[in-house]
N, C-alpha and C positions, 0 to 999 in steps of 0.2 A: 805963351798960350798958342796952341795949335787949333786950327779949325778942322773938325773931323766929321765924317759921315759914318754911321753904323747902320747898314741895312740889316733887316731882321731884328731891329731893336725892340720889337714887341714880343720876341721869343725868349726862351730860357737863357741861353748863353749871351744873346745880344743884349738883353736887359742888364745882366750882370756886368757885361763889358762896358756898356754906356755909363753905368753907375761908377765903375772904376775909373774910366777916362775922365769923367767930370770931376772926380775927387782929386785928380792929378792936375787940375787947372785947365783942361782943354775946353774949347767951345764945342759942344756935342750936338749934332743934328741926327736924330733917330728917324728912320724911315721904315714903315711896315704897313701891312694891310690892317693891322689892329694895334692898339696900345697894349702894354704888358697887362696880363690878366690879374696878377696877384699882388701887385705893388705899383704905386704911381711911378712913372718914368722919371729919371733924374736928368734926362737930356734937356739942354737949353731950349731946343725946339724939336717937336715931334710932328712929323708929316705923315698923314695917312695917304698912302699912294700904292697903286698896283704896279709893281716894277715890271710886270709883263707888258705894260703899255709904254711904248717909246714915244716921246713927245719933246717939244722944245721946253716945256715946263720942267720935265724930268732932267734934261741936259743942263738947264740953267742952275739946278740945285748944286752942281759940282763946281761952279765957278768960284775960284778963290779957296777951294778946299785943299788942305795939306795932305790928309790921310783918309783913305777909304778902307773900312773894315767890312768886307763883304760876307755877311752871314746869312742873308735872306735865302730861304729854301722852302720848298714844299716837302715836308718830311715828317717822320714819326718813328715809332718803334716797329718791331717785326710785324705786328698785326696790321700796320698800315703799308709799309714798304713792300710787303710780300704780295700784295694784291693790286697795286696801282702803278705798274711799271710805265705804261704809256703816259699817264697823267704826270707822274714825277719827272720823267725825262723831258716832256714838252714844256712844263712849267719852269723847271730849273734851268734848262739850257737857255730858255728865253730870258729869264731873270739874269743869268750870268752874262750873256751876250750884251744885254742892254746896259748893265752896270759897267762892264769892262770898256765898252765903247764910249760911254759918257765920261768915265774917268780919264780915258786916254785923250779924248778931244779936249778936255779941260786941263790937261797936263797936270794932274794931281801929283804930288811929290812921292807918295808911297801907297801901295795897294796890297792888302792882305786878304787872301782867299782861304776860306775854311773848307777843306776837303774832308775825307773820311777814310777810316780803315777798311771800308767796304770796297775800296778800289783794288784790294789785294786779290790775287787769283784764288778762286774757291777750291781749286785742286790742291792748294797748299794748306788747307784748313779742314781736312776731312777726318782727322783723328783727334781724339781728346788730348793727345800729347804732342800735337803739331808744334814745330819750333817757333819761337818768337819771330815776328815779321820785321825785317829790315827794309829800309826805304828802297833798296835796289831790287827787291823781290816783286815789284809791281809789274814787271815785264818778263816774259811774254804775257800779254794782258788776258785775263779771264775773270773780270770783277763780278761782284754780285749784281744780279739782274737789275736793270732800271736805274736805281739809285747809285750803285757803284759805277756803272758806265758813264752816267752824266757827270759824276764827280771826276773821274779820270779824264774825260773829254775836256772839262774846264781846266784841269791842271795844265793840259797841253795848250789850251787857249792862253792862259797866263804866260806860259813860256814863250809863245809866239808873239804876244803883245809886247813882251819885254824886249825880245830880239828885234822885232820889226819897227815898233813905235817908241821904244825907250821907256815904257811904263815900268817903274821899279816895283816888282811884285814879290810877295812872300806866299808860301803855300804851307798850310798846316794840315796834317792828317789826324783828326780826332779819334780817340779810342774811348768811346762810351763815357762821356762827361755826365755827371749826375749831381743832384743837390736840391735844396729848397727853391721854390718859385718856378718850378717847371711843371709841365703837364703831368697829371697823376691819374687821370681818368679820361674817357672819351675815345680811346682807340689810338691816340698818337703818343701815349706815354711809353717810355722805355722801361727795361726790366727792373731797375732798382725802384723806381717810383711805383710801378705796377705791383710789385711784390710788397712794398710798404703798404699800399692801399689794401691789398688782399689780407695781410696780417691785421691791419687796423680794423677792417670790416669784420673779420672773424672774432676779434676780441670784443668789439662792440655788440655783436649779435650772439656771443656766447657759443660760437661754433668751435669744433675741435680740429679743423683741417683747412688747408688752402689748396687750390689747384695749381699745378705746375705743367707747363706745356712740354710735351715730350717726356724723356726720362730724367731730366734735370742734370744730366752729366755733361751737357754742352758747356763749354768754358769761354770766359771772356775776361778782360781786365777793365776796371772801373776807376775813373779819375774824378776826384771831387772838384767842384766848380772853382773854388778859390785857387787851387793849384793850376787849373787850366788858364784862368785869367792872368796869373803871373807869367805863365809860359808864353801867352800871346804877346804880352807887353815886351818880353825879352826878344821874341822873334822879330817883331816890327823894328826894334832898335838894332838888331844884329846885322842887317844888310845881307843876310843869307837868303838866296833866291830859289834854292831847290826845295822839293817837298821834304817835310820833316814830321816824324811821328810825334804825337803828344798824348800821353796816357800813362797810367801806371803799368809797370812790367810785372805785376803780380797776377798770375792766372788763377781764376776762381770759377768753380762750377756754379750753375744756377742753384743747385741744391745747397752748396756752401753759402751762397749769397742769401738764400732764404733763412738759413740757420743764423747768420749774422743779424738779420733783421728781427728774427724771433727773439734773439738774445737782447737786442735793444728794446724790444717790447716787453721783455720779462715773461715770455710765454713759450711753451713747447707745443707745436701743432703738428698734426700728421700731414704728410704730403700726398696728395692724390694726383696721379699722373694722367693727363688728358691730352687729346689731340690738339695740335695748334702749331703755327709756324715757328720754326726754330732758327732759321738762318744756317750759317756754316757750323760745323761741329766744334771748332776750336779757333780762338783768335787771341793773340797776345802781342803786346807792343815790345819791340826791342828799342830801348831808349838810348843806346850807346851813342848814336850820332847827335841826338838832342842834348845829351849831357856834355859832349865834346864841344858843340857849337855854342850852346847857350849857357852851359853850366847849370842846367835846370834838371831837377829831379822832384817828383811829387813828395810833399811833406806830410800830407794828411792821410792817416791810415784809413783803410776801408771801414773799420769798426767805428772810428770817430766820425767819419763822413756820413755813414749810415745812421748813426745815432741822431745827428742833426736833421737828416732828411726824414727819418721816420717821425720824429717829434713834429716836424712841420706838416707832413701829410696827415698825421693823426689830428692835428688841430684843424686842418682844412676840412677833414671828414666830419668833425664835430660841428664845424660852422655851417 
């Protein structure tokens, strides 16, 4: 049994991770501003704490901890991160500094930081057929405003804490993880959940269309939550300390994603294109290094993952 901390355990990925770690026999301490919204936590202990506050109480939580899984972040979909650059940078840099410092002082054995594909230069993602992003493309730096900058900054912090203080760090760059038990309304939801909600609402109301931000030709890759959790476990055990992509390497347009969701719902709706934040034009994960280091490739198809996600969102909407 390992004693572990999961920060952000009240969020989507953090909740799934805490549940997985507990199922493997770990003693799990979840920390967040709130408990999971859609299912009771599986953590042995869940502590409501604002990680922006540095205190002796905070540092004491890390004594005797083997692993820290640092997922806590102020974040959301494009509708949130496009308009809150200062808030996101201020909150997340503070969260990450406080967590790294506490873990380092307590001499925890391993530390995994969850970064994002938003760290990649926006100038490499301007065309719909932009090449897949490899880990070495992060520099020269030109990440996505606010959220991308703070993620890239914390990657360097992890590197420096490892070199100067001996903290055994891991860094993962997520590419759009989705699935049940995540935000699906309220402004912080990401594209798969938002589109599932729009389709479910149209079906419920008898409408014949859904709104799409932009022209729908912007492209992304989407990784189902179960695949992501497997990848995280492999990364922590690997000993690999450099940043590593984690996502599907199947590029899909937002229009295609909407079609997959409508197929899962058994309907065909018109797409109405409206103004809205879109982020970069194209982003796809190159998984070559992840496959080489971890032997990991996503197993769950977009169609299968979306079918599960849509069913859950539809049930939530009905409830």
